C-alpha positions in Angstrom: -38.3 -18.9 -14.7 -39.4 -22.5 -15.4 -40.6 -24.5 -12.5 -38.3 -27.3 -11.4 -39.5 -30.9 -11.1 -40.1 -31.9 -7.5 -37.1 -32.3 -5.3 -37.4 -36.1 -4.9 -37.4 -36.6 -8.7 -34.3 -34.4 -9.1 -32.5 -36.3 -6.4 -33.3 -39.6 -8.1 -31.9 -38.2 -11.3 -29.1 -36.5 -9.6 -30.3 -33.3 -11.5 -29.7 -29.8 -10.1 -30.3 -27.0 -12.5 -27.7 -24.3 -13.2 -28.6 -20.8 -12.1 -29.1 -18.4 -15.1 -26.3 -16.0 -14.1 -23.8 -18.8 -14.0 -25.0 -20.5 -17.2 -24.7 -17.1 -19.0 -21.1 -16.6 -17.9 -20.1 -20.1 -18.9 -21.8 -19.9 -22.3 -19.9 -16.6 -23.0 -16.6 -18.4 -22.3 -17.5 -21.6 -24.3 -19.1 -20.0 -27.4 -16.8 -17.7 -29.4 -17.9 -17.5 -33.0 -21.3 -17.4 -34.8 -20.5 -20.8 -36.3 -19.8 -22.7 -33.1 -21.8 -25.8 -32.3 -22.6 -26.8 -28.8 -23.8 -30.0 -27.0 -25.5 -30.1 -23.6 -25.4 -33.8 -22.6 -28.0 -33.5 -19.8 -30.0 -30.4 -20.7 -32.6 -30.8 -17.9 -34.3 -27.4 -17.2 -32.5 -25.9 -20.2 -30.5 -23.1 -18.6 -27.5 -23.8 -20.8 -29.7 -24.0 -23.9 -31.2 -20.6 -23.2 -27.8 -19.1 -22.5 -26.4 -20.7 -25.7 -29.2 -19.2 -27.8 -28.6 -15.8 -26.3 -24.8 -16.0 -26.8 -24.9 -17.2 -30.4 -27.4 -14.5 -31.2 -25.1 -12.0 -29.7 -22.3 -13.3 -31.8 -24.4 -12.9 -35.0 -25.7 -16.5 -35.7 -28.8 -16.2 -37.9 -30.3 -19.4 -36.7 -28.7 -20.3 -33.4 -31.2 -23.1 -32.7 -29.6 -25.2 -35.5 -26.2 -25.1 -33.8 -27.4 -26.4 -30.4 -27.7 -30.1 -29.5 -28.6 -32.0 -26.4 -29.8 -35.2 -24.8 -31.5 -36.2 -21.5 -33.1 -39.2 -20.0 -35.9 -37.2 -18.4 -39.0 -36.8 -20.7 -40.0 -33.6 -18.8 -36.8 -31.9 -20.0 -38.2 -32.0 -23.6 -41.3 -30.0 -22.5 -39.0 -27.0 -22.0 -37.6 -26.9 -25.5 -40.3 -24.7 -27.1 -39.8 -22.0 -24.5 -36.2 -21.6 -25.6 -36.5 -21.9 -29.4 -40.2 -20.9 -29.9 -41.5 -21.3 -33.5 -38.0 -21.5 -34.9 -37.3 -24.7 -33.1 -38.0 -26.7 -36.1 -37.7 -30.5 -36.1 -36.0 -31.9 -33.0 -34.9 -34.9 -35.0 -31.3 -35.8 -34.2 -30.6 -32.5 -32.4 -32.3 -33.4 -29.2 -32.5 -37.1 -28.3 -34.1 -38.9 -25.3 -31.1 -41.1 -24.3 -28.5 -41.5 -21.6 -25.4 -39.6 -22.6 -23.3 -42.7 -21.8 -25.0 -44.4 -24.7 -24.2 -41.5 -27.1 -21.4 -41.5 -29.7 -20.4 -39.5 -32.7 -23.1 -41.1 -34.8 -26.0 -40.1 -32.5 -26.5 -36.5 -33.7 -26.7 -34.7 -37.0 -23.3 -33.2 -36.1 -20.6 -35.8 -35.4 -18.4 -33.5 -33.3 -18.9 -30.2 -31.5 -16.9 -27.1 -30.9 -17.8 -27.1 -27.2 -19.6 -29.1 -24.5 -21.6 -27.2 -21.9 -22.7 -29.5 -19.1 -24.0 -29.8 -15.6 -24.1 -33.7 -15.4 -26.1 -35.6 -12.8 -24.4 -35.9 -9.4 -24.9 -39.6 -9.0 -22.4 -42.1 -7.4 -21.4 -45.4 -8.9 -23.6 -47.4 -6.5 -26.7 -45.8 -8.0 -25.8 -46.5 -11.6 -27.9 -49.0 -13.5 -26.3 -52.2 -14.9 -26.6 -50.6 -18.4 -24.9 -47.4 -17.3 -22.1 -49.5 -15.7 -21.6 -51.3 -19.0 -21.5 -48.1 -20.9 -19.1 -46.6 -18.4 -16.8 -49.6 -18.8 -16.9 -49.2 -22.6 -16.1 -45.5 -22.4 -13.2 -46.1 -20.0 -11.7 -48.7 -22.3 -11.2 -46.0 -25.0 -8.9 -44.0 -22.7 -5.5 -44.7 -21.3 -6.5 -43.8 -17.8 -6.1 -45.8 -14.6 -9.4 -45.9 -12.7 -11.0 -48.2 -10.2 -14.2 -48.2 -12.4 -16.3 -47.0 -9.4 -16.2 -43.3 -10.2 -19.4 -41.2 -10.1 -21.5 -40.6 -13.2 -20.0 -37.2 -14.0 -16.6 -38.8 -14.4 -17.8 -40.8 -17.4 -19.8 -37.8 -18.8 -16.5 -35.9 -19.0 -14.7 -38.8 -20.8 -17.6 -39.4 -23.2 -17.7 -35.7 -24.1 -14.2 -35.9 -25.3 -15.2 -38.5 -27.8 -17.5 -36.0 -29.5 -15.4 -32.9 -29.2 -13.6 -31.3 -32.2 -9.9 -30.8 -32.1 -9.2 -27.4 -30.5 -12.6 -27.6 -28.8 -13.7 -26.6 -25.3 -15.5 -28.2 -22.4 -17.3 -26.5 -19.5 -18.6 -28.6 -16.6 -20.4 -27.8 -13.4 -19.2 -30.5 -11.0 -19.4 -31.6 -7.4 -16.4 -30.6 -5.3 -15.4 -34.3 -5.5 -13.7 -33.5 -8.8 -11.0 -31.6 -6.7 -11.2 -33.6 -3.5 -11.4 -37.3 -4.4 -8.3 -39.3 -5.2 -10.1 -41.3 -7.9 -10.4 -38.1 -10.0 -6.7 -37.5 -9.9 -6.0 -39.6 -13.0 -8.8 -37.7 -14.9 -7.4 -34.3 -13.9 -4.0 -35.4 -15.0 -5.3 -36.6 -18.4 -7.2 -33.4 -19.0 -4.2 -31.3 -18.2 -2.0 -33.3 -20.6 -4.6 -33.3 -23.5 -5.9 -29.7 -23.4 -3.9 -26.6 -24.0 -5.3 -25.0 -20.9 -7.3 -26.4 -17.9 -8.7 -24.5 -15.0 -11.0 -25.3 -12.1 -12.9 -22.7 -10.0 -14.2 -23.4 -6.6 -17.5 -21.4 -6.2 -18.2 -19.7 -2.9 -21.8 -20.8 -2.2 -23.8 -23.9 -2.5 -25.6 -22.8 -5.6 -28.2 -25.5 -5.4 -29.5 -24.7 -1.9 -33.0 -23.9 -3.2 -33.2 -27.3 -4.9 -32.8 -29.4 -1.8 -29.1 -30.1 -1.7 -26.0 -28.5 -0.1 -23.6 -29.9 -2.6 -20.4 -27.8 -3.0 -19.6 -27.0 -6.6 -16.6 -26.4 -8.8 -16.5 -25.3 -12.5 -14.1 -27.1 -14.8 -13.1 -25.3 -18.0 -10.7 -26.7 -20.6 -9.8 -25.2 -24.0 -7.6 -26.4 -26.9 -8.5 -30.2 -27.0 -5.5 -32.2 -28.4 -3.4 -29.1 -28.8 0.0 -28.6 -27.1 -0.5 -28.4 -23.3 0.7 -25.4 -21.4 -0.4 -26.9 -18.1 -1.8 -23.5 -17.1 -4.1 -23.0 -14.2 -4.3 -26.7 -13.2 -5.0 -25.9 -9.5 -8.3 -24.9 -8.2 -8.9 -21.1 -7.9 -11.4 -19.9 -5.3 -13.7 -17.2 -6.6 -15.8 -15.0 -4.3 -18.7 -14.4 -6.7 -19.9 -14.9 -10.2 -18.5 -11.5 -11.4 -15.0 -12.6 -10.3 -15.5 -15.9 -12.2 -16.5 -14.0 -15.3 -13.3 -11.9 -15.0 -11.1 -14.9 -14.7 -12.8 -16.7 -17.6 -12.5 -13.6 -19.8 -8.7 -13.5 -19.1 -8.4 -17.2 -19.8 -10.3 -17.0 -23.0 -8.2 -14.1 -24.3 -5.0 -16.1 -23.3 -4.0 -13.4 -20.9 -2.3 -14.1 -17.6 -4.8 -14.0 -14.8 -3.9 -11.3 -12.3 -4.9 -12.8 -9.1 -6.0 -10.7 -6.1 -4.2 -13.1 -3.8 -1.0 -15.1 -4.1 -1.5 -18.7 -4.9 0.3 -20.7 -2.2 0.7 -24.4 -1.5 -2.9 -25.0 -0.6 -5.6 -27.2 -2.0 -9.2 -26.1 -1.8 -8.5 -22.6 -0.3 -6.1 -21.5 -3.1 -6.6 -17.7 -3.5 -8.2 -17.3 0.0 -5.1 -15.9 1.6 -3.4 -12.6 1.1 0.1 -12.6 -0.2 1.5 -11.8 3.3 -0.5 -14.7 4.8 0.5 -17.1 2.0 4.2 -16.1 2.4 4.0 -16.8 6.1 2.5 -20.2 5.6 5.1 -21.1 3.0 7.9 -19.8 5.2 7.0 -22.4 7.9 6.1 -25.2 5.5 9.6 -24.9 4.0 11.4 -24.6 7.3 13.7 -27.4 8.6 11.3 -28.2 11.4 8.2 -28.9 9.2 7.8 -32.6 8.8 5.1 -34.9 7.3 3.1 -36.6 9.9 3.4 -39.7 7.7 7.2 -39.8 8.3 6.4 -41.0 11.8 3.0 -42.6 11.7 1.2 -45.1 9.4 -2.5 -44.3 9.3 -5.2 -46.9 8.6 -9.0 -46.7 8.8 -10.7 -48.2 11.8 -12.3 -51.6 11.7 -15.2 -52.0 9.3 -17.8 -54.1 11.1 -20.4 -54.4 8.5 -23.0 -53.9 11.2 -21.8 -51.8 14.2 -25.1 -52.2 16.1 -24.7 -56.0 16.1 -21.0 -56.2 16.9 -20.8 -53.4 19.6 -22.0 -54.0 23.2 -22.6 -52.3 26.4 -22.5 -54.0 29.8 -26.3 -54.7 29.8 -26.3 -56.3 26.4 -23.4 -58.5 27.4 -25.3 -59.7 30.4 -28.5 -60.2 28.4 -26.7 -62.8 26.2 -24.7 -64.4 29.0 -21.4 -63.5 27.5 -18.1 -62.6 29.2 -16.4 -59.2 28.8 -12.9 -60.6 29.0 -13.4 -63.8 26.9 -15.7 -62.6 24.2 -14.8 -58.9 23.7 -12.1 -56.3 23.0 -12.1 -52.9 24.6 -13.4 -50.4 22.1 -12.7 -46.7 21.7 -16.1 -45.9 20.3 -15.8 -42.2 19.4 -13.4 -39.3 19.7 -16.3 -37.0 20.3 -16.8 -38.8 23.6 -13.0 -38.7 24.4 -11.8 -35.1 24.4 -8.2 -35.5 25.6 -5.0 -36.7 24.0 -5.0 -40.1 25.7 -7.5 -42.9 26.2 -6.9 -44.5 29.5 -8.3 -47.4 31.5 -10.2 -44.9 33.6 -11.8 -43.5 30.5 -12.8 -46.9 29.4 -14.3 -47.8 32.8 -16.2 -44.6 32.9 -17.8 -45.1 29.5 -18.7 -48.7 30.3 -20.3 -47.6 33.6 -22.3 -45.0 31.7 -23.9 -47.7 29.6 -22.2 -46.8 26.3 -21.2 -49.5 23.8 -17.5 -49.8 24.5 -17.1 -53.5 23.8 -16.4 -55.1 20.4 -17.3 -58.7 19.8 -14.2 -60.7 18.9 -13.6 -64.0 17.1 -11.0 -66.6 17.9 -10.4 -70.2 16.9 -12.4 -72.4 19.3 -15.0 -69.8 20.2 -17.6 -71.6 18.0 -17.6 -74.4 20.6 -18.8 -71.8 23.2 -22.6 -72.4 23.3 -23.6 -68.9 24.4 -21.3 -67.2 21.9 -22.7 -69.4 19.1 -26.3 -68.7 20.2 -25.6 -65.0 19.7 -24.1 -65.5 16.2 -27.2 -67.5 15.3 -29.4 -64.5 16.0 -28.1 -62.9 12.8 -30.4 -63.4 9.7 -28.6 -65.8 7.3 -30.0 -64.0 4.2 -28.4 -60.7 5.4 -25.1 -62.5 5.9 -25.1 -63.6 2.2 -26.0 -60.1 1.0 -23.6 -58.1 3.2 -20.6 -57.1 1.1 -18.3 -56.6 4.1 -19.1 -60.1 5.5 -18.4 -61.6 2.1 -14.8 -60.3 2.1 -14.0 -62.2 5.3 -13.0 -65.8 5.7 -15.3 -65.8 8.8 -18.2 -63.4 8.4 -18.1 -62.5 12.1 -14.3 -61.9 12.4 -14.2 -58.1 12.7 -10.8 -57.6 14.4 -7.7 -57.8 12.2 -5.4 -58.4 15.1 -3.7 -55.0 14.9 -3.4 -52.8 18.0 -3.0 -49.2 17.2 -0.7 -46.7 19.0 -3.0 -43.8 18.3 -6.6 -42.9 17.5 -7.0 -40.1 14.9 -9.9 -37.9 14.2 -11.7 -38.7 10.9 -14.5 -36.1 10.9 -13.9 -33.0 13.0 -15.5 -29.5 13.2 -12.2 -28.0 14.2 -8.9 -29.8 14.0 -6.9 -33.0 13.6 -6.2 -34.8 16.9 -4.2 -37.8 17.9 -5.1 -39.8 21.1 -2.7 -42.2 22.6 -4.2 -45.7 23.1 -3.2 -46.7 26.6 -5.8 -49.5 26.8 -4.9 -51.5 23.7 -8.4 -50.8 22.5 -9.8 -51.2 19.0 -11.8 -48.6 17.1 -14.4 -48.8 14.3 -14.2 -46.9 11.1 -15.6 -43.6 12.4 -12.0 -43.2 13.7 -8.6 -43.9 12.2 -5.8 -45.9 13.7 -2.2 -44.7 13.9 0.9 -46.9 14.1 4.2 -45.5 15.0 6.9 -46.4 12.4 9.6 -46.8 15.0 9.9 -47.6 18.7 9.9 -43.9 19.7 10.3 -43.0 23.3 7.0 -42.1 25.1 7.9 -38.4 25.3 8.4 -38.2 21.5 5.0 -39.8 20.9 3.5 -37.1 23.1 5.4 -34.5 21.2 3.8 -35.6 17.9 0.4 -35.4 19.5 1.1 -31.9 20.7 2.4 -30.8 17.3 -0.9 -31.7 15.7 -2.6 -29.1 17.9 -0.5 -26.1 16.9 -2.0 -23.2 15.1 0.3 -23.9 12.1 -0.9 -27.5 11.7 -4.5 -26.5 12.2 -4.1 -23.9 9.4 -2.5 -26.6 7.2 -5.5 -28.9 7.9 -7.9 -26.1 6.9 -6.0 -25.8 3.6 -5.6 -29.5 2.8 -8.5 -31.4 4.4 -11.7 -32.2 2.4 -14.9 -30.7 3.7 -17.9 -32.9 4.5 -21.3 -31.3 4.3 -21.2 -27.7 5.2 -18.9 -27.8 8.2 -16.8 -30.9 8.9 -13.2 -31.4 8.0 -12.9 -34.9 6.5 -9.4 -36.2 7.2 -8.7 -39.4 5.4 -5.5 -41.5 5.8 -3.9 -39.8 2.8 -4.5 -36.4 4.4 -2.6 -37.5 7.5 0.3 -38.8 5.4 1.0 -35.3 4.0 -0.1 -33.2 7.0 2.7 -30.9 8.1 3.7 -30.8 11.8 6.6 -29.1 13.5 9.2 -31.2 15.3 11.9 -29.4 17.3 15.4 -30.8 17.3 16.1 -30.7 21.0 13.4 -31.1 23.6 13.5 -32.2 27.2 11.3 -35.2 28.0 10.2 -33.8 31.3 9.0 -30.5 29.7 7.1 -32.5 26.9 5.4 -34.6 29.5 4.4 -31.5 31.5 3.0 -29.7 28.5 1.2 -32.9 27.4 -0.5 -33.2 30.8 -1.6 -29.5 30.8 -3.0 -29.7 27.3 -4.8 -33.0 28.1 -6.5 -31.4 31.0 -7.6 -28.3 29.0 -9.0 -30.5 26.2 -10.9 -32.6 28.6 -12.5 -29.4 30.0 -13.5 -28.4 26.5 -10.9 -25.6 26.3 -9.6 -26.5 22.8 -8.4 -23.1 21.8 -6.5 -22.6 25.0 -4.9 -26.1 24.6 -3.9 -25.2 21.0 -2.3 -21.9 22.2 -0.3 -23.7 24.8 0.9 -26.4 22.4 1.8 -23.7 19.8 3.8 -21.8 22.4 5.7 -24.9 23.4 6.5 -26.0 19.9 7.2 -22.6 18.4 9.6 -21.6 21.2 11.7 -24.6 20.5 11.8 -24.1 16.7 12.0 -20.4 16.2 13.4 -17.2 17.6 11.4 -15.3 20.2 10.4 -12.7 17.6 9.4 -15.3 15.1 7.5 -17.2 17.8 5.3 -14.1 18.5 4.6 -13.5 14.8 3.7 -17.1 14.1 1.5 -17.5 17.2 -0.5 -14.3 16.5 -0.8 -14.7 12.7 -1.5 -18.4 12.5 -4.4 -18.0 14.9 -5.9 -15.2 12.8 -5.4 -17.3 9.6 -7.0 -20.3 11.2 -10.0 -18.4 12.3 -10.4 -16.8 8.9 -10.3 -20.1 7.1 -12.5 -21.8 9.6 -15.1 -19.1 9.3 -14.9 -19.3 5.6 -15.5 -23.0 5.7 -18.4 -22.8 8.1 -20.1 -19.9 6.3 -19.8 -21.4 2.7 -23.4 -22.5 2.6 
């Protein structure tokens, strides 16, 4: 096997080379006749090139090297070419070019268009693109009727540009970061592909296949066939595969236009589609479709926490306030710094006082008209480097660079990143929070017991299962729960509850959570909610089975590394 470039170089290029077993499977799907031509737009270590040579030879192509094309911006990539083509490589000419694929069009190669594109594009975000790449990306985007915020990652534009050099009826195969499924900005692209290919499928791979190359990036495979043919809209949802053999089986069925016989029933889930048995999926769908299942967004608007631009500068503890001679009441807002430090379902004045006494930064510097006449306040503002103010994008968006607070007082604090489950914490102190935590605002003036009921419902086994199914995953463990996730998150709301009983359960759950007994708290919340929504027999079934499903999905998430 060829040696990879050093890890730092690969990270800078966003290059992670495809394992041979995977590239062989994908080449077998993409290349179907001895006359097929193939383009690899960032051939890197050449795994797809080797697989393409082998596949075309297997199909009977006499000179497969003449049907394979590629480009790359890394000069080292060209050093590998002789090892794949040997003496028969011939003149590289316009078959392999040293150029960024975003700067490639149908006139760049000897072939104007290709039967298939095999690609593992660089995993580089928009912020790291050069000015030239951004210009190319804009030009590519202008050729498609796709709504996009123009700040998509590099792979997004690789996919679009590949369509400009693809023959009618052609196929694309891309190895992509999980963001292709998870990120909202990719929705317009997924929709476009579904409408313009006969068949589109995405497969979520079980392991982080680039672990040995210095990254834990989670990966999906995108395949699409029948470019500009009538769309059948088949297989547009992600399918989880347990290993490469299973992926090969699915792709063979797809290539042969046979219906895929899934081992598991596809249910209304995102990234775990295929992970549940048919019985488990039916159980989930049964409750999702019940009259008691409501969207959290029906009751609560969710916004991100305050974006400071420099949290270290704007957050204070008692010692720092004293150091600069400032006043806690005049110059600051109470701050709920982190849900990791607040385990319950309410944030009280006693919690705030305890955190302040412990020396934590639970004060947020505020700005009000007239404060600039306060000498000590102004002295602190003047400690900030003026050059950094001018270069700080967050500061530039504000009328007053130091005005962090937007004047909104949230009813709830909501978990953004969590190892286990979504959680809502009632804001009893009228505190603010920064953007490591979300803010929730009740849509109506609900009675206090109903607000507590909503917090309890977030903790049920059912909602925790739904969170495992719908939330994005950050790194190799954390659930990433963005405002859009909370909008569609399903919770159970009973029709008739007694305020006194809700308050009692809320108090017990709160105490359990504060002791670190999260599973016990979830069990109690589940029993309370289920018993008021379902029959006693259903309650027992749901309590037992949702806990098993939750543990199964959580273990799957935590072990997918």
